[in-house]
Every structure is written in structure tokens, then in C-alpha cells.
N, C-alpha and C positions, 0 to 999 in steps of 0.2 A: 625724676621719671616717675610717672604715672602708676599706679597700683596695675591699672588696666594693662599698660605696657609691658609692665613686669611679668605678667601671667600670659601675654598674647601668644607666645610660641610651645605652652605647656599643655600637654595632653589629659584627657583625664586617666589616673590612674587604677586601675583593676586591684582589689588585696588580691593577695595571694591567699590560697587555700589549699590544705593538705588532708588528703584521704588517708582513714586511720581506722583501725580495729580493735576492738577489745577483746581480748583473750577469755575473759570472763563471763560477760554476758553474749557475745559473739556479733554486739552490735558494729555496724559499718556507719561511718558519718564523715564530715568535712570538718576540719579545725583550722581556724585563723593563726596566724603564727603567734599572736598574744596567748593563744591558749596552750601551746609547747613550749617546754623546756630542752634544753640540749647541756651536756655536760660532757666537755672533752677531757679525756683521761690520758693518763701515761701509755695506756697499752687499749687494744680492742676490747678488752674486756671490762674497762672503766670508763669507755665512750659509750655514751646511751642518752635517749631523748624519753621525755616522759611528759605525760598529760593527766588528765583528769577523765574518764569514761563520762559522758554527757547523758547516758542511757542510765547507766547503772551506779556511778561515784567513785568505781575503782580506780586506785592509782594504777595507773599503766607504765611500765619502763620495759625498753625495747632497745636493742643494741643498735648502735649507729656506725656503719662502715664510711670509709672516705666518702662514697657517692653520696650518701644519707646526709651525711656532715656538710657536703657542700651545697646540696638542695636546702637544705633548713637555714643553713647562714645566709645563702642568696634572698632567701622567701623572708628575710628579717626574724626569724626566731631568736630570743634573747640564747645567749651563750656563757656559759661558768666554765671556766678553763680550772681543770684539777690538778693542773701540773703547771710549776712555770715552763716558759718557752725560753728557747736559747737563740 
């Protein structure tokens, strides 16, 4: 099989971006999946996502409910599990 044949059925992939805001400077922006980190803890209090504000440099940490976790993981955000899976 040639390289051209292997990629013949593929379509262009559009990178996923996430809208976010900074509570420090109130900046609004879009971030790529690589700019975000998701931590999944044993409870809702220990499950959050974080990023560095591109406008002011503040480290931002926000809670992540089930829907946010689903969107971030489906979008390719790197995930750290803070508790063992059973």
C-alpha cells in the first residue's frame, strides 16, 4: 500500500479549542487541548481543570463536573487521575 492510498479516505482534522476565562484579569480567550490539564479526583471537590492565563499569566483552577470532564477528555486534554480506578 502506498502512503497516498493509506491517507486517501482521511479528511482534514480541525483542532479542538476550548473557550475559557480568567477570574484574575477577566480575559476571555480560546485554548487548545494542550494548554489545559484535567485532574480527576475521588470527589467533585478534587476534580478540576487548570490552565495558565495567556493574558496575565495567572494559574487558573476551575471545578470540572461530569459534563466538563467528558468534553475535555473527548477533546484530547491530558488527564491525571488522582485516585485509583476500581
